[in-house]
N, C-alpha and C positions, 0 to 999 in steps of 0.2 A: 504494500500500500504506500510505501514511501515515494516511489517515483510518481505516483498519480496524486500525491498530496498537493494541494494548492498552496499550503502554508510554506513548507520548506522541503521541496523535492530533493531526494538524495539518490545518487547513483554510485555504483561501486563495481569493480571487477572482482572483488574478493568472493562474493557468492558464486560467480561463474567458475572461478579457478578452483575453489574448494569443492564445489559440486562435481566438477570434472575429475578431480583427484579422488574424491570419495567413491566414485563409480569405476574409474579406470584402474586404480591400484588393486582393489580386490578382484576385479575381473582378470587382470594380468596374472595375479598370483594363482587363482583357481585354474586358469587355462594352462599356465606353465606346469602345475602339478599334474593335471590330466595328460598333457602332451608328453612330458617326460615319462610318466607312468606307462602310457601307451607305447612309447618307443622302447622302453626297457622290456615290456611284456612281449612285443613283437620280435625283438632281437634276441632275447635271452630265454624266454619261458615258453612261448607258444610252439605248438607243433607245426610242421611244415604245411599241413592241410589248413590249419587255422590261419597261418600267415598268408597263404595263397588267397584266402577269402577276405581277410580283414585289411590287408594292405591296399587293394584297389578301392575298398569302401572308404577308407580314410583319405586316400588321394582324391576321390570323388567329392567328399565333403570339403576338402581343402580348396577345390576349384570353384566352389559356389561362393559368391560374394556374401559377406556377413550382413549387408543391408537386406538382401533377399531373404536370408534365413530369419533375421529379426522381424521382417514384415510378416512372414508366414506365422512365426511364433506369436507375434502380437495379435494377429487376427484370430488364431486358434485359442490363445490364452485369454483374450478378452471375452470371447463367447463362452469359454469354459467357466471362467470365474463369474460371468454374468449369470449363467445358469446355476452355478453352485450357490452363490450368495444372494441373488435377486436384489440388487441394490435399488433403493428408491431414488428416482430421478424426478426433479421438479421442473 
């Protein structure tokens, strides 16, 4: 409400920077853990048959832009949570 206040409007880059950091850092940490875990599993633990199936699947997902994946998950997730919680909209 501060930027739209007619008395003393205040603008700042701090919320933008802190919001970006608060979302990007945990996402990077989580993705790194899963990525390294998948790499270790494929190279050291998995059977040749599992490696033959999983490696092309991972490469396929790596080729899809994250914006497209995010859009589909947003569309599916929004309808799922709307059906689950039935929020009241006015």
